[in-house]
C-alpha positions in Angstrom: -0.6 71.2 14.0 -3.1 69.4 16.1 -2.7 65.9 17.5 -4.7 64.3 14.6 -2.4 66.0 12.0 0.7 64.9 13.8 -0.5 61.3 14.0 -1.6 61.3 10.3 1.8 62.7 9.3 3.6 60.1 11.3 1.5 57.3 9.9 2.1 58.6 6.3 5.8 58.8 7.0 5.9 55.3 8.4 3.9 53.9 5.5 6.2 55.4 3.0 9.2 54.1 4.8 7.8 50.6 5.0 6.8 50.7 1.4 10.3 51.8 0.4 11.8 49.0 2.6 9.5 46.3 1.1 10.2 47.6 -2.5 13.9 47.5 -2.0 13.7 44.1 -0.2 11.4 42.8 -3.0 14.0 43.8 -5.5 16.7 42.1 -3.7 14.7 39.0 -3.1 13.8 38.9 -6.8 17.4 39.1 -7.7 18.6 36.6 -5.1 15.7 34.2 -5.9 16.3 34.3 -9.7 18.7 31.3 -9.7 16.5 29.3 -7.5 13.5 30.1 -9.6 15.4 28.9 -12.6 16.4 25.6 -10.9 12.7 25.0 -10.1 11.6 25.8 -13.6 10.1 23.2 -16.0 11.5 19.7 -15.4 11.1 17.4 -18.3 10.8 13.6 -18.2 13.5 12.1 -20.4 13.1 8.3 -19.7 10.8 5.9 -17.9 12.1 2.4 -17.5 11.4 -0.7 -15.4 14.0 -2.6 -13.4 13.3 -6.2 -12.3 15.0 -7.7 -9.3 14.2 -10.4 -6.8 16.4 -10.2 -3.7 13.9 -12.0 -1.6 12.2 -15.4 -1.9 8.7 -13.8 -2.2 9.5 -10.6 -4.1 9.5 -10.3 -7.9 9.9 -6.5 -7.8 9.3 -4.1 -10.7 10.8 -0.8 -9.9 10.0 2.2 -12.2 12.8 4.8 -12.6 11.8 8.2 -14.0 14.8 10.1 -15.3 14.6 13.9 -15.9 16.3 16.7 -17.7 18.1 17.8 -14.5 21.3 15.7 -14.3 21.2 13.3 -11.4 17.6 13.9 -10.5 15.4 10.8 -10.8 12.4 9.3 -9.0 11.5 5.7 -8.0 8.2 4.0 -7.9 6.9 0.5 -7.5 5.0 -1.4 -10.2 5.5 -4.8 -8.7 3.1 -7.3 -9.8 4.4 -10.6 -8.4 2.3 -12.9 -10.7 2.8 -10.8 -13.8 6.1 -8.9 -13.6 6.9 -9.1 -17.3 3.6 -7.7 -18.3 4.0 -4.7 -15.9 7.5 -4.1 -17.3 6.2 -4.1 -20.8 3.5 -1.6 -19.9 6.0 0.7 -18.4 8.7 0.6 -21.1 6.6 0.1 -24.3 3.7 2.5 -23.5 4.4 4.8 -20.5 7.9 5.7 -21.5 7.1 7.2 -25.0 3.9 8.8 -23.6 5.8 10.5 -20.8 8.9 11.8 -22.5 9.0 15.5 -22.7 6.2 16.1 -20.2 6.7 18.3 -17.1 7.5 16.0 -14.1 5.9 18.5 -11.8 2.4 18.0 -13.2 1.6 14.7 -11.4 -2.2 15.0 -11.5 -2.3 15.8 -15.2 0.2 13.0 -16.1 -1.8 10.5 -14.1 -5.2 11.3 -15.8 -3.7 11.5 -19.3 -1.6 8.4 -18.9 -4.5 6.5 -17.5 -6.8 7.2 -20.4 -4.0 6.8 -23.0 -4.9 3.1 -23.2 -8.6 4.0 -23.6 -9.5 0.8 -21.6 -8.4 1.2 -18.0 -8.6 0.0 -14.4 -6.8 -3.3 -14.9 -4.1 -4.7 -12.6 -1.2 -4.5 -15.1 -1.8 -1.0 -16.3 -2.7 0.2 -12.9 0.7 -1.1 -11.5 2.6 0.5 -14.3 0.7 3.8 -13.7 1.2 3.4 -9.9 4.9 3.0 -10.3 5.1 6.1 -12.5 3.0 8.1 -10.1 5.2 7.2 -7.0 8.3 8.1 -9.0 6.8 11.5 -9.7 6.1 12.1 -6.0 9.6 11.1 -5.2 11.0 13.6 -7.6 8.7 16.3 -6.1 9.8 15.6 -2.7 13.5 15.7 -3.7 13.0 19.0 -5.4 11.2 20.4 -2.4 14.0 18.9 -0.1 11.1 17.3 2.0 9.9 13.8 2.8 6.8 13.1 0.8 4.6 12.9 4.0 5.3 16.6 4.4 3.8 17.4 1.0 0.7 15.5 2.1 0.2 17.6 5.2 2.8 16.4 7.7 2.7 13.7 10.3 -0.5 12.7 12.3 1.6 10.2 14.3 5.3 9.7 15.2 5.5 6.3 13.4 3.2 3.7 11.7 1.7 1.0 14.0 1.8 -2.4 12.2 0.4 -5.8 12.6 2.7 -8.8 12.5 1.8 -12.3 10.9 1.7 -15.3 13.2 0.9 -18.8 11.8 1.5 -22.5 12.5 0.3 -25.8 11.1 -1.2 -26.6 14.6 -2.3 -24.7 17.7 1.1 -25.2 19.5 3.2 -23.8 16.7 0.7 -20.9 16.2 1.0 -20.0 19.9 4.8 -20.0 19.6 4.5 -17.7 16.6 2.2 -15.3 18.5 4.5 -15.2 21.5 7.4 -14.4 19.2 5.5 -11.4 17.7 4.6 -10.1 21.2 8.3 -10.3 22.1 9.1 -8.3 19.1 6.8 -5.5 20.3 3.6 -6.1 18.1 0.4 -5.2 19.6 -1.7 -6.3 16.6 -1.2 -9.8 15.3 -2.8 -11.7 12.4 -3.4 -15.3 13.3 -3.6 -18.1 10.7 -3.8 -21.8 11.4 -1.4 -22.8 8.6 -1.8 -21.4 5.1 -4.9 -19.5 4.0 -7.9 -21.8 4.5 -5.8 -24.2 6.7 -5.4 -26.5 3.7 -3.4 -28.9 5.8 -6.5 -29.9 7.7 -8.3 -31.2 4.5 -7.9 -34.9 3.5 -9.1 -36.9 0.6 -8.3 -35.0 -2.6 -10.5 -37.1 -4.8 -9.7 -34.9 -7.8 -6.0 -36.1 -7.6 -7.0 -39.7 -7.6 -9.1 -39.0 -10.7 -6.1 -37.3 -12.5 -8.0 -33.9 -12.6 -5.8 -30.8 -12.6 -2.1 -31.0 -11.9 -0.2 -32.8 -9.1 0.9 -29.4 -7.8 -2.6 -28.2 -7.2 -3.6 -27.8 -3.6 -6.6 -29.1 -1.7 -8.7 -27.2 0.7 -12.3 -28.0 1.9 -14.3 -25.4 3.8 -15.7 -27.6 6.6 -12.4 -28.4 8.4 -11.4 -24.7 8.2 -14.8 -23.5 9.5 -14.5 -25.8 12.5 -10.9 -24.9 13.3 -11.0 -21.1 13.2 -13.2 -20.4 16.2 -11.1 -22.9 18.3 -8.0 -21.1 17.1 -9.4 -17.7 18.4 -10.5 -19.2 21.7 -7.1 -20.7 22.3 -5.1 -17.6 21.5 -7.5 -15.4 23.6 -7.2 -17.8 26.6 -3.4 -17.7 26.4 -2.8 -14.1 25.8 -6.0 -12.3 26.9 -7.0 -8.9 25.6 -3.5 -7.3 25.7 -3.2 -7.9 21.9 -5.4 -7.3 19.0 -6.2 -10.3 16.8 -6.8 -10.2 13.1 -7.6 -13.0 10.6 -7.7 -13.4 6.8 -10.4 -15.5 5.3 -8.9 -14.8 1.9 -12.1 -15.2 0.0 -12.0 -19.1 0.3 -15.5 -19.6 1.5 -19.0 -19.3 0.0 -20.5 -16.0 1.1 -23.1 -17.5 3.5 -20.3 -19.5 5.2 -18.2 -16.4 5.6 -21.2 -14.6 7.2 -21.8 -17.3 9.7 -18.1 -17.5 10.5 -17.9 -13.7 11.2 -20.9 -14.0 13.5 -19.3 -16.8 15.4 -16.0 -14.9 15.8 -17.7 -11.8 17.1 -17.4 -12.9 20.7 -13.5 -13.0 20.4 -13.4 -9.3 19.6 -11.2 -9.4 16.5 -9.6 -6.1 15.4 -10.8 -7.1 11.9 -11.6 -10.0 9.7 -10.1 -9.7 6.2 -11.6 -10.4 2.8 -14.7 -12.4 3.7 -15.8 -12.2 0.1 -14.2 -12.0 -3.3 -14.4 -8.6 -5.2 -17.0 -10.1 -7.4 -19.3 -10.8 -4.4 -19.3 -7.3 -2.8 -23.1 -7.2 -2.8 -23.0 -9.5 0.2 -21.5 -6.9 2.4 -24.9 -5.4 3.0 -26.1 -8.8 4.4 -22.9 -9.2 6.5 -23.4 -5.7 8.1 -26.9 -6.6 9.1 -25.8 -9.8 10.7 -22.7 -8.8 12.8 -20.7 -5.9 14.1 -17.4 -7.7 13.6 -15.0 -5.2 11.9 -14.4 -5.9 8.3 -11.3 -5.1 6.1 -11.5 -5.4 2.3 -9.8 -4.2 -0.8 -6.5 -6.0 -1.4 -7.6 -7.1 -4.9 -9.4 -3.8 -5.8 -8.3 -1.9 -8.8 -11.5 -0.1 -9.9 -13.3 2.8 -8.1 -16.6 1.1 -8.5 -15.3 -1.6 -6.1 -14.4 0.8 -3.2 -16.6 3.8 -3.5 -19.9 2.1 -2.7 -18.5 0.0 0.2 -17.0 3.2 1.8 -20.0 5.4 1.1 -22.5 3.0 2.5 -20.2 2.2 5.6 -20.2 -1.5 4.8 -16.5 -2.0 5.7 -14.4 -0.6 8.6 -10.9 -0.8 6.9 -10.1 -0.2 3.3 -7.2 -2.4 2.4 -6.1 -1.5 -1.2 -2.6 -2.2 -2.4 -1.3 1.3 -3.3 0.3 0.5 -6.7 -2.6 -1.8 -7.8 -5.0 1.1 -7.6 -2.7 3.4 -9.6 -0.3 4.9 -7.1 0.0 7.4 -4.3 -2.2 9.9 -6.0 -5.1 7.5 -5.8 -4.3 6.1 -2.4 -4.5 9.6 -0.8 -7.9 10.3 -2.5 -9.2 6.9 -1.2 -8.0 7.8 2.3 -9.7 11.2 2.1 -12.9 9.6 0.9 -12.8 7.1 3.7 -12.2 9.7 6.4 -15.6 11.2 5.5 -17.3 8.0 6.3 -15.3 6.9 9.4 -13.5 4.1 7.5 -9.9 3.6 8.4 -7.0 2.6 6.2 -5.1 -0.7 6.4 -3.0 -0.9 3.2 -1.8 -4.1 1.9 1.9 -4.7 2.4 3.4 -7.9 0.9 4.4 -8.1 -2.7 5.4 -4.3 -2.7 9.0 -3.4 -3.1 10.6 -1.2 -0.4 9.8 1.7 -2.6 6.1 0.8 -2.8 6.0 0.1 0.9 7.5 3.5 1.7 4.9 5.2 -0.4 2.1 3.6 1.7 3.9 4.5 4.9 4.2 8.1 3.9 0.5 8.1 3.3 0.0 6.4 6.7 1.8 9.1 8.5 -0.3 11.8 7.0 -3.7 10.3 6.9 -5.8 11.1 10.1 -8.1 8.1 9.5 -5.1 5.6 9.5 -6.1 2.3 11.1 -3.2 -0.2 10.8 -0.4 -1.2 8.4 0.4 -4.7 7.3 4.1 -5.1 8.2 6.9 -6.0 5.8 10.5 -6.2 7.1 13.3 -5.6 4.6 16.6 -7.1 5.6 19.6 -8.8 4.2 19.8 -8.6 0.3 16.6 -6.5 0.1 18.2 -3.8 2.2 21.4 -4.0 0.1 19.5 -3.5 -3.1 17.3 -0.8 -1.7 19.3 1.6 0.6 16.9 3.6 2.8 14.3 0.8 3.1 11.6 1.4 5.8 12.5 -0.3 9.1 10.3 -1.9 11.8 10.9 -1.7 15.6 8.6 -2.6 18.5 5.6 -2.9 16.2 6.1 0.4 14.5 7.4 1.1 11.0 9.6 4.1 10.2 10.4 5.8 6.9 13.8 7.2 6.0 13.5 10.9 6.5 15.4 11.8 3.3 13.8 13.9 0.7 11.2 12.1 -1.5 10.1 8.6 -0.6 13.6 8.1 1.0 14.4 4.8 -0.7 17.1 4.4 -3.4 18.1 1.5 -5.8 21.5 0.0 -6.1 21.2 -1.1 -9.7 24.4 -3.0 -9.7 23.3 -5.0 -6.6 19.8 -5.4 -8.2 21.5 -7.3 -11.2 22.7 -10.0 -8.9 19.2 -11.0 -8.1 17.6 -11.4 -11.5 14.2 -12.9 -11.3 13.8 -16.5 -12.1 12.8 -17.6 -15.6 9.3 -18.6 -14.3 7.0 -15.6 -14.5 5.0 -16.6 -11.5 1.4 -17.7 -11.0 -1.0 -18.0 -8.1 -1.3 -21.9 -8.2 -4.8 -23.4 -8.1 -6.5 -24.5 -4.8 -9.3 -27.0 -5.2 -12.2 -28.5 -3.3 -12.3 -32.3 -3.0 -14.0 -32.7 -6.4 -11.6 -30.4 -8.2 -13.6 -27.2 -8.3 -11.2 -24.2 -8.1 -11.3 -21.8 -5.1 -10.8 -18.1 -5.3 -8.6 -16.1 -5.2 
């Protein structure tokens, strides 16, 4: 037998041995994996319900709980709509619950699309929040079944934790300065500065509409001119006190006419803001083209968006620098990750809205923050006291970074007995009117 025959015979023998080993091992694996395969078989949705709780002054939380055919396995999502919690609850329990029962909880994408079109009309805040809560709960279930945090299902971490910006405000410059200093001492490197409430309404005087008996006594007053004069001075003072060691952000909150917002952004450019938020209302997004031509100040937009027609064009034309959607308002984690992926292709970063979301909703945004390469910054929310009691495993904040609970799923649970102690007030919640001197209402 020559050398080639010897090598061929050896190779054939080795191949046969390997094949036999793999066959035996495959049979053994098939047998040993059978129970696991059964446990990961079809998982049916048995109930979808909404739980209302208000353990903090600002939170009217609507938590969606999806129960399944596997005893003890459930998922939590956030459908919190602070101004319309009862409407969101109704949408969850009267419409999504009967629609979802009996469906396979693993099929998140299919459930999202079919549930979205089940109302025929779509892309509204109430239905999107209900759908967003359902979607997050299904991702929570999938993470629990995989025994992994949700960010692992999204591709794993791009960063060790999530950088956040803190809020600093004061009715005058001295108190604002103190607030900024406190945030720096807490470890924040990004700080949003506001001189009083949005629009610095405390600077406005002479509410003639109140003297005329127009509107209600509870309606607020804000004129544009005092605010426009105060904001550049606010930036100049904070920069002179703290230099460039911190990033400064500011929220116009849509309370100006578009041309006023454009001129203000141009004036603020010299103070190097990290971003200016919501210069225009969603109804005025056509002005972003003019704004981009006039200034290079970074712009964040999207807190009130709930329709793809609002964000696709702005991202695709690179008219904004940060997309700031509220994850439940756009329809949940499934939509949030698609928005992040779209934005990455156009060098737009994420800066998801934080307030008004329950710890469950905030956790969903943070899981996406961890996995999105084009993450920019996250608006911080700190859950302490009664909120942490109601929601074990809530995200935590330390030295300007937010951390998720590393438990499988979204990592946040709900203590329903504790939640009952914090029933929302009888008032359903409204965004109260803000008016100009003559009584004209101001957005948002």
